[in-house]
C-alpha positions as CSV (number, residue, x, y, z in Angstrom):
1,M,-33.4,45.4,-5.3
2,K,-31.4,45.4,-2.1
3,Q,-27.7,45.6,-2.8
4,F,-24.8,44.0,-0.9
5,A,-21.1,44.7,-0.7
6,G,-19.1,42.3,-0.6
7,V,-0.5,11.1,-7.8
8,L,14.4,-14.9,-11.5
9,G,17.4,-16.5,-11.3
10,R,19.8,-17.4,-8.5
11,G,22.5,-15.1,-7.1
12,L,26.0,-15.8,-8.1
13,P,29.3,-15.0,-6.3
14,R,30.6,-12.9,-9.2
15,R,28.5,-10.2,-11.0
16,R,29.2,-6.8,-12.4
17,T,26.3,-4.5,-13.4
18,F,25.4,-1.5,-15.6
19,E,25.5,1.1,-15.1
20,R,8.1,27.8,3.4
21,P,8.1,31.9,3.5
22,K,8.1,33.7,6.7
23,A,4.8,35.2,7.6
24,V,4.8,39.0,8.2
25,P,3.7,39.7,11.7
26,Q,0.5,41.7,12.0
27,A,0.5,44.6,14.3
28,A,-1.4,44.0,17.5
29,M,-4.7,45.7,17.3
30,P,-8.1,45.3,19.1
31,A,-9.9,42.2,18.0
32,P,-13.5,42.5,17.0
33,A,-16.1,41.8,19.6
34,S,-17.4,38.2,19.6
35,A,-20.5,36.9,21.1
36,A,-20.6,34.2,23.8
37,P,-23.5,32.8,25.9
38,G,-22.4,34.9,28.8
39,G,-22.0,38.1,26.8
40,M,-19.6,39.9,24.4
41,E,-15.8,40.1,24.9
42,A,-13.2,42.2,23.1
43,A,-9.5,41.3,23.2
44,G,-6.3,42.4,21.5
45,A,-4.0,39.8,20.0
46,S,-1.2,39.5,17.5
47,R,-2.0,37.0,14.8
48,D,-0.4,35.5,11.8
49,A,-1.8,37.3,8.8
50,R,-1.6,34.2,6.6
51,P,-3.7,31.1,7.6
52,F,-2.4,27.6,7.1
53,N,-3.5,26.2,3.7
54,L,-3.9,22.5,4.2
55,L,-4.6,21.7,0.5
56,R,-1.6,23.6,-0.8
57,W,0.9,22.2,1.7
58,F,-0.4,18.7,1.2
59,S,0.1,19.0,-2.6
60,I,3.7,20.1,-2.1
61,A,4.5,17.6,0.6
62,S,2.9,14.6,-1.1
63,L,4.7,15.4,-4.4
64,A,8.0,15.8,-2.6
65,A,7.4,12.4,-0.9
66,L,6.0,10.5,-3.9
67,L,8.5,11.6,-6.6
68,P,11.6,10.2,-4.9
69,V,9.8,7.0,-3.9
70,A,8.5,6.5,-7.4
71,A,12.0,7.2,-8.9
72,V,13.7,4.8,-6.5
73,T,11.1,2.1,-7.0
74,G,11.3,2.4,-10.8
75,S,15.1,2.3,-10.7
76,I,15.3,-0.7,-8.5
77,L,12.7,-2.7,-10.5
78,S,14.3,-1.7,-13.8
79,H,17.7,-2.7,-12.6
80,Y,16.4,-6.0,-11.2
81,I,14.7,-6.8,-14.5
82,T,17.8,-6.1,-16.5
83,Q,20.1,-8.1,-14.2
84,E,17.8,-11.1,-14.0
85,A,17.2,-11.2,-17.7
86,L,20.9,-11.1,-18.5
87,Q,21.7,-13.6,-15.7
88,R,19.0,-16.0,-17.1
89,D,20.5,-15.7,-20.6
90,A,24.0,-16.5,-19.2
91,L,22.7,-19.5,-17.3
92,L,21.0,-20.8,-20.4
93,T,24.3,-20.4,-22.3
94,A,26.1,-22.3,-19.5
95,Q,23.5,-25.1,-19.4
96,F,23.6,-25.4,-23.2
97,I,27.4,-25.9,-23.2
98,Q,27.3,-28.4,-20.3
99,N,24.5,-30.4,-22.0
100,C,26.6,-30.5,-25.2
101,L,29.5,-31.9,-23.2
102,D,27.4,-34.4,-21.4
103,V,25.8,-35.7,-24.6
104,E,29.1,-36.1,-26.5
105,A,30.7,-37.7,-23.4
106,A,27.9,-40.3,-23.3
107,Q,28.4,-41.1,-27.0
108,I,32.0,-42.1,-26.4
109,G,31.4,-43.6,-22.9
110,A,33.4,-41.0,-21.1
111,V,32.7,-39.9,-17.5
112,G,33.2,-36.3,-18.6
113,L,34.6,-34.4,-21.6
114,S,35.7,-31.1,-20.1
115,Q,39.3,-32.3,-19.5
116,Y,39.6,-33.5,-23.1
117,L,38.8,-30.1,-24.7
118,D,42.5,-29.6,-24.5
119,P,44.0,-31.8,-27.3
120,R,47.2,-32.0,-25.3
121,V,45.5,-34.3,-22.7
122,D,46.0,-38.0,-23.4
123,P,42.6,-39.9,-23.2
124,A,44.3,-43.4,-23.2
125,P,44.5,-43.7,-19.3
126,A,40.7,-43.4,-19.3
127,G,40.4,-46.2,-21.9
128,L,39.3,-43.8,-24.6
129,T,40.7,-43.7,-28.2
130,P,42.1,-40.4,-29.4
131,K,40.0,-40.6,-32.5
132,A,36.7,-40.9,-30.6
133,V,37.6,-38.0,-28.3
134,A,38.7,-35.8,-31.1
135,Q,35.4,-36.5,-32.9
136,A,33.4,-35.7,-29.7
137,R,35.5,-32.6,-29.2
138,A,34.8,-31.4,-32.8
139,E,31.0,-32.0,-32.2
140,V,31.1,-29.8,-29.1
141,Y,33.0,-27.0,-30.9
142,E,30.5,-27.2,-33.7
143,H,27.7,-26.6,-31.3
144,L,29.5,-23.7,-29.7
145,E,30.0,-22.1,-33.0
146,T,26.2,-22.1,-33.6
147,L,25.3,-20.3,-30.4
148,P,22.9,-17.4,-31.2
149,D,24.0,-13.8,-31.1
150,V,27.7,-14.9,-30.6
151,L,30.4,-12.4,-31.4
152,L,33.3,-14.6,-30.2
153,T,33.6,-17.9,-28.4
154,T,37.0,-19.0,-26.9
155,V,37.9,-22.1,-24.9
156,Y,40.8,-21.8,-22.4
157,A,42.8,-24.6,-20.9
158,R,43.9,-24.7,-17.3
159,D,47.2,-23.0,-18.1
160,G,45.6,-20.2,-20.0
161,R,46.3,-21.5,-23.4
162,I,43.5,-20.9,-26.1
163,V,42.6,-24.4,-27.3
164,W,39.7,-23.4,-29.6
165,S,38.0,-20.2,-30.8
166,T,35.6,-19.0,-33.4
167,N,38.5,-16.7,-34.4
168,R,40.9,-19.3,-35.7
169,A,43.8,-16.8,-35.3
170,L,43.6,-17.1,-31.6
171,I,43.9,-21.0,-31.4
172,G,47.2,-22.1,-29.8
173,T,48.1,-18.7,-28.4
174,Q,48.6,-17.9,-24.7
175,A,46.0,-15.7,-23.1
176,P,47.3,-12.4,-21.7
177,P,46.9,-11.7,-18.0
178,N,43.2,-11.7,-17.3
179,D,41.8,-11.3,-13.8
180,E,38.3,-12.4,-14.8
181,L,39.6,-15.6,-16.4
182,D,41.7,-16.3,-13.3
183,E,38.6,-15.8,-11.1
184,A,36.6,-18.1,-13.4
185,F,39.1,-20.9,-12.9
186,A,39.1,-20.3,-9.2
187,S,35.3,-20.2,-8.9
188,K,32.9,-23.1,-9.0
189,A,29.9,-20.9,-10.0
190,D,27.9,-22.0,-13.0
191,V,28.7,-18.8,-14.9
192,A,30.3,-15.4,-14.3
193,R,28.9,-12.5,-16.4
194,H,30.2,-9.1,-17.4
195,H,29.0,-6.5,-19.9
196,S,30.4,-3.9,-22.2
197,S,30.3,-1.1,-19.6
198,N,32.9,-2.8,-17.4
199,I,34.9,-4.7,-20.0
200,G,38.1,-3.0,-21.0
201,Q,39.6,-3.5,-24.4
202,R,41.7,-6.7,-24.4
203,E,43.9,-8.5,-26.9
204,E,41.7,-11.5,-27.2
205,Q,38.7,-9.4,-28.1
206,R,39.2,-9.9,-31.8
207,F,35.5,-10.5,-32.7
208,V,34.5,-12.3,-35.8
209,V,31.5,-10.0,-36.0
210,E,32.0,-6.5,-34.6
211,P,29.4,-5.4,-32.0
212,K,27.2,-2.5,-32.8
213,D,26.4,-1.4,-29.3
214,F,25.9,-3.5,-26.2
215,F,27.5,-6.8,-25.6
216,I,28.1,-9.2,-22.7
217,E,30.9,-11.5,-21.7
218,N,30.1,-14.9,-20.1
219,Y,32.7,-17.1,-18.5
220,V,31.5,-20.7,-18.2
221,P,33.8,-22.8,-15.9
222,L,33.9,-26.5,-16.9
223,P,34.7,-29.0,-14.1
224,N,35.9,-32.6,-14.5
225,S,34.5,-35.6,-12.7
226,K,36.4,-34.6,-9.5
227,G,34.9,-31.1,-9.5
228,E,38.1,-29.4,-10.6
229,I,37.9,-26.6,-13.1
230,V,39.9,-27.8,-16.1
231,A,38.6,-25.4,-18.8
232,V,36.7,-22.2,-19.2
233,V,34.5,-21.1,-22.1
234,E,34.5,-17.4,-22.8
235,V,31.4,-16.2,-24.8
236,Y,30.9,-12.7,-26.1
237,K,27.3,-12.1,-27.2
238,E,25.3,-9.2,-28.5
239,P,21.7,-10.2,-27.4
240,R,19.6,-7.8,-29.5
241,N,16.3,-9.5,-29.0
242,L,17.0,-9.8,-25.3
243,M,17.8,-6.1,-25.0
244,A,14.7,-5.2,-26.9
245,A,12.7,-7.3,-24.4
246,I,14.5,-5.7,-21.5
247,Q,13.8,-2.2,-22.8
248,T,10.1,-3.1,-23.1
249,G,10.1,-4.4,-19.6
250,Q,11.8,-1.2,-18.3
251,L,9.3,0.9,-20.1
252,L,6.4,-1.1,-18.5
253,V,8.0,-0.7,-15.1
254,W,8.4,3.0,-15.4
255,A,4.9,3.4,-16.9
256,T,3.4,1.3,-14.1
257,T,5.3,3.1,-11.4
258,L,4.3,6.5,-12.8
259,A,0.7,5.5,-13.1
260,G,0.7,4.0,-9.6
261,G,2.2,7.2,-8.2
262,I,-0.4,9.3,-10.0
263,V,-3.3,7.2,-8.8
264,I,-2.0,7.3,-5.2
265,Y,-1.4,11.1,-5.4
266,L,-4.9,11.7,-6.8
267,G,-6.5,9.4,-4.2
268,L,-4.8,11.1,-1.3
269,F,-5.4,14.6,-2.9
270,S,-9.1,13.9,-3.3
271,I,-9.4,12.8,0.4
272,I,-7.5,15.9,1.6
273,R,-9.5,18.2,-0.7
274,R,-12.7,16.7,0.7
275,G,-11.5,17.1,4.2
276,S,-10.4,20.7,3.5
277,R,-13.8,21.5,2.0
278,L,-15.4,20.0,5.1
279,L,-13.3,22.0,7.4
280,K,-14.1,25.2,5.5
281,Q,-17.8,24.3,5.6
282,Q,-17.7,23.7,9.3
283,E,-15.8,26.9,9.8
284,R,-18.5,28.8,7.9
285,Q,-21.2,27.1,9.9
286,L,-19.4,28.1,13.1
287,V,-19.1,31.7,11.9
288,D,-22.8,31.7,11.0
289,A,-23.7,30.2,14.3
290,Q,-21.7,32.8,16.1
291,S,-23.3,35.6,14.0
292,Q,-26.8,34.2,14.7
293,M,-26.0,34.0,18.4
294,F,-24.7,37.6,18.4
295,A,-27.8,38.7,16.4
296,G,-30.1,36.9,18.7
297,E,-28.7,38.6,21.8
298,M,-28.6,42.0,20.1
299,A,-32.1,41.6,18.8
300,T,-33.5,40.6,22.2
301,A,-31.8,43.5,23.9
302,L,-32.9,46.0,21.2
303,A,-36.5,44.7,21.1
304,H,-36.7,44.9,24.8
305,S,-35.2,48.4,25.0
306,L,-36.8,50.0,21.9
307,R,-40.2,48.5,21.4
308,N,-42.1,50.5,24.0
309,P,-40.2,53.8,23.4
310,L,-40.8,53.4,19.6
311,A,-44.5,52.8,20.2
312,S,-44.8,55.9,22.3
313,V,-42.9,58.0,19.8
314,R,-45.1,56.7,16.9
315,S,-48.3,57.4,18.9
316,S,-47.2,60.9,19.6
317,A,-46.3,61.5,16.0
318,E,-49.7,60.1,14.9
319,L,-51.4,62.6,17.2
320,A,-49.3,65.4,15.7
321,L,-50.7,64.5,12.2
322,C,-54.0,65.7,13.3
323,T,-52.8,69.3,13.5
324,D,-53.4,71.8,10.7
325,D,-49.8,73.0,10.8
326,L,-48.2,71.6,7.6
327,P,-44.5,71.7,8.8
328,V,-45.5,69.9,12.0
329,R,-47.4,67.3,10.0
330,K,-44.4,66.8,7.7
331,N,-42.1,66.4,10.6
332,A,-44.5,64.0,12.2
333,Q,-44.7,61.9,9.1
334,D,-40.9,61.8,8.9
335,I,-40.8,60.6,12.5
336,I,-43.4,57.8,11.7
337,T,-41.3,56.7,8.7
338,Q,-38.1,56.5,10.7
339,V,-39.9,54.7,13.5
340,D,-41.3,52.2,11.0
341,F,-37.8,51.7,9.7
342,L,-36.5,50.9,13.2
343,S,-39.4,48.6,13.9
344,Q,-38.9,46.7,10.6
345,W,-35.1,46.5,11.4
346,V,-35.8,44.9,14.8
347,R,-38.4,42.5,13.4
348,E,-36.0,41.3,10.7
349,L,-33.2,40.8,13.2
350,L,-35.5,38.8,15.5
351,L,-36.7,36.7,12.7
352,Y,-33.1,36.0,11.4
353,S,-31.8,35.1,14.8
354,R,-34.7,32.8,15.6
355,P,-33.8,29.0,15.3
356,L,-35.5,27.4,12.2
357,T,-37.0,24.5,14.0
358,G,-40.4,22.9,14.1
359,E,-42.6,20.9,11.8
360,T,-43.4,22.0,8.2
361,E,-46.8,22.7,7.0
362,A,-48.5,23.0,3.6
363,V,-48.3,26.6,2.3
364,D,-50.3,28.1,-0.5
365,V,-47.6,30.2,-2.2
366,C,-50.0,31.9,-4.5
367,A,-52.2,33.2,-1.6
368,V,-49.2,34.3,0.4
369,L,-47.7,36.1,-2.6
370,G,-51.0,37.9,-3.3
371,G,-51.1,39.1,0.3
372,V,-47.5,40.4,0.2
373,L,-48.1,42.2,-3.1
374,A,-51.3,43.8,-1.7
375,S,-49.3,45.1,1.2
376,F,-47.0,46.9,-1.2
377,A,-49.8,48.4,-3.4
378,T,-49.3,51.9,-2.0
379,S,-45.5,51.8,-2.3
380,L,-45.7,50.5,-5.9
381,E,-48.1,53.2,-6.9
382,R,-46.1,55.9,-5.2
383,S,-42.9,54.8,-6.9
384,G,-44.4,54.4,-10.3
385,I,-43.7,50.6,-10.5
386,E,-45.7,48.5,-12.8
387,I,-46.3,44.9,-11.6
388,R,-46.9,42.2,-14.1
389,W,-48.3,38.9,-12.7
390,D,-50.9,36.6,-14.1
391,R,-52.6,35.2,-11.0
392,K,-54.7,32.8,-13.2
393,Q,-51.5,30.8,-13.9
394,C,-50.9,30.0,-10.3
395,P,-50.1,26.3,-9.6
396,K,-52.6,24.4,-7.5
397,S,-49.9,22.5,-5.6
398,Q,-49.0,23.6,-2.1
399,V,-45.4,23.6,-0.9
400,Q,-43.6,22.5,2.3
401,G,-42.7,25.3,4.6
402,N,-44.0,27.7,7.3
403,N,-46.5,30.4,6.5
404,S,-44.9,33.1,8.5
405,L,-41.4,32.4,7.2
406,V,-42.6,32.1,3.6
407,R,-44.4,35.4,4.0
408,Q,-41.4,37.1,5.5
409,A,-39.1,35.7,2.7
410,L,-41.4,37.0,0.0
411,H,-41.7,40.3,1.7
412,S,-37.9,40.7,1.8
413,V,-37.6,39.8,-1.9
414,I,-40.4,42.2,-3.0
415,S,-39.1,44.9,-0.7
416,N,-35.6,44.7,-2.2
417,A,-37.1,44.9,-5.7
418,V,-39.2,48.0,-4.8
419,E,-36.2,49.8,-3.2
420,S,-34.0,49.1,-6.2
421,M,-36.4,51.1,-8.4
422,P,-36.9,54.5,-6.8
423,G,-37.6,56.1,-10.1
424,G,-40.1,53.5,-11.2
425,G,-39.8,50.5,-13.4
426,T,-41.3,47.0,-14.0
427,L,-41.7,44.2,-11.6
428,D,-42.3,40.8,-13.3
429,V,-43.5,37.9,-11.1
430,E,-43.9,34.4,-12.3
431,L,-45.1,31.4,-10.3
432,H,-45.1,28.0,-12.0
433,E,-44.5,24.3,-11.4
434,I,-41.3,22.6,-12.4
435,G,-40.3,19.0,-12.8
436,E,-36.5,18.9,-12.3
437,P,-36.3,18.9,-9.3
438,E,-40.0,18.6,-8.6
439,G,-41.6,21.7,-6.9
440,V,-42.8,25.2,-7.4
441,E,-40.6,28.1,-8.6
442,L,-41.2,31.8,-8.0
443,V,-39.3,34.2,-10.2
444,V,-39.1,37.9,-9.2
445,R,-37.5,40.1,-11.8
446,D,-37.0,43.9,-11.6
447,T,-35.6,46.6,-13.8
448,G,-33.7,48.3,-10.9
449,V,-30.1,49.4,-10.4
450,G,-28.8,45.8,-10.2
451,M,-25.7,44.6,-8.4
452,S,-22.0,44.6,-9.1
453,K,-20.1,41.3,-9.1
454,Q,-18.7,42.1,-5.7
455,Q,-22.1,42.9,-4.2
456,L,-23.5,39.7,-5.8
457,A,-20.7,37.7,-4.2
458,T,-21.7,38.9,-0.7
459,A,-25.4,39.0,-1.2
460,F,-26.1,36.1,1.1
461,K,-23.6,37.0,3.8
462,P,-25.2,38.3,7.0
463,F,-24.9,42.1,7.8
464,H,-23.5,43.0,4.4
465,T,-25.7,45.8,2.9
466,T,-25.4,49.1,1.1
467,K,-28.9,50.4,2.0
468,A,-29.0,53.4,4.3
469,H,-31.7,51.8,6.5
470,G,-30.8,48.2,5.9
471,L,-29.5,45.6,8.3
472,G,-28.2,43.0,5.8
473,V,-30.2,40.0,7.0
474,G,-33.0,40.0,4.4
475,L,-31.5,37.7,1.8
476,P,-29.6,35.6,4.3
477,M,-32.9,35.0,6.1
478,V,-34.5,34.0,2.8
479,Q,-31.7,31.6,2.1
480,R,-32.0,30.0,5.6
481,A,-35.7,29.7,5.3
482,M,-35.6,28.1,1.8
483,E,-32.9,25.6,2.8
484,R,-34.7,24.8,6.0
485,F,-37.7,23.4,4.0
486,G,-35.7,21.7,1.3
487,G,-35.7,24.5,-1.3
488,H,-33.1,26.9,-2.5
489,V,-32.7,30.4,-3.8
490,T,-30.6,31.7,-6.7
491,L,-29.7,35.3,-7.5
492,S,-28.5,36.9,-10.8
493,S,-28.0,40.5,-11.4
494,T,-26.4,43.0,-13.8
495,E,-25.5,46.6,-12.9
496,N,-28.1,49.1,-14.2
497,A,-30.1,46.3,-15.8
498,G,-32.0,44.7,-12.9
499,T,-32.0,41.6,-10.7
500,E,-33.6,38.3,-10.9
501,V,-34.4,36.1,-7.8
502,R,-35.6,32.5,-8.1
503,L,-37.1,30.7,-5.2
504,H,-37.6,27.0,-5.5
505,F,-40.1,25.4,-3.1
506,R,-40.4,21.7,-2.5
507,T,-43.8,20.2,-2.9
């Protein structure tokens, strides 16, 4: 066989929160000759030895762009969820306290109860009895004591005096200097919130229940009927269930962000990979077209220049065979053999460079194969090659193709097989119908020298050959012919064990 090389809540005025290598220049050297419609042209140029790899650079650039975006997006969303959840909890606490005050004020007929949380305020000017106000105030404090997840609840009067607390030891004491408390009295916001990461240790933080980890501090300003802040409720809470929900939400945010980034990356990567493959395919097609153009021009020039001289040389050599001089006859036979090699070389080059156009026709592969094998009868006998083919098993179906191209394709395959077994061997030929995909398959299997992995990789590349008299267009021409008519060719080989060629024809 022929061998070849080769990826809620509203804003408030006061809020504190958590926390490429240089390419080595190639020496200028003469560039290979390239074919053009007007002729061949050679040029020298300095080129970068390393071509631009679109797929690799896109992978690096897209990851470098997507990772920071995903990280920033995840951080922003996670922070937003945390802040909004804590703010919503603080607002609910403030609304609960205000509702308690409104309900108890309505019970005693007062316009508001905020100013009467301080027992030092006399309710008589408002027409209220001290007993009724004290009862309403006690009801409010009872509700404050039952707030969920509470560590400490403290009520401050306007002068900073602690008028009530869940820690009874604090009642009646004066609050130490507290900027947050002063801001709460000065602010008319519904609630001001802080958390454990920005709350310093203060004297009034004498919790009834010590916090285990994270806790928040809510300041709820309480206005009177004139809108003046007359009291502030300070609530320390350890919202464990809320924090568990926040952590779940953060996990979902990061998982969604990561999954979205991966989907976007894979989508873009698949598009670029497809584009890269298309570019490489078009590059190969361009190289093939240039090779065929060059081969066509060279074949035309060679055929025009060599055909007549070769015919004359062969005729003269045939006349020399008629002599009785054995050395002369031997030399004449060598001349004829070499002339036949050159003629076959030119014919293959012409056939390879010819555009594969035109209508298809029905081809009897069995008949064509029989004719090709008959033409090799002498060569097979001289080389000691046994051919095994059961012609009775030939399929009756005809295939789509062109008789001359099919004949030349089979001739190339058989010729490669014969040349790979110079010391003799076995040539197995099978021709049968197949169903997946539907068509006729021809299998040619020899016991020749086989091919190496490198030779097998370049078997279908034009002008790659290891044969002394080969041109390297036999198998490329077979591949072009098979693909032209909707078929395909596959090649498998092992060194010193033989080669198998499978030709699939479309019916």
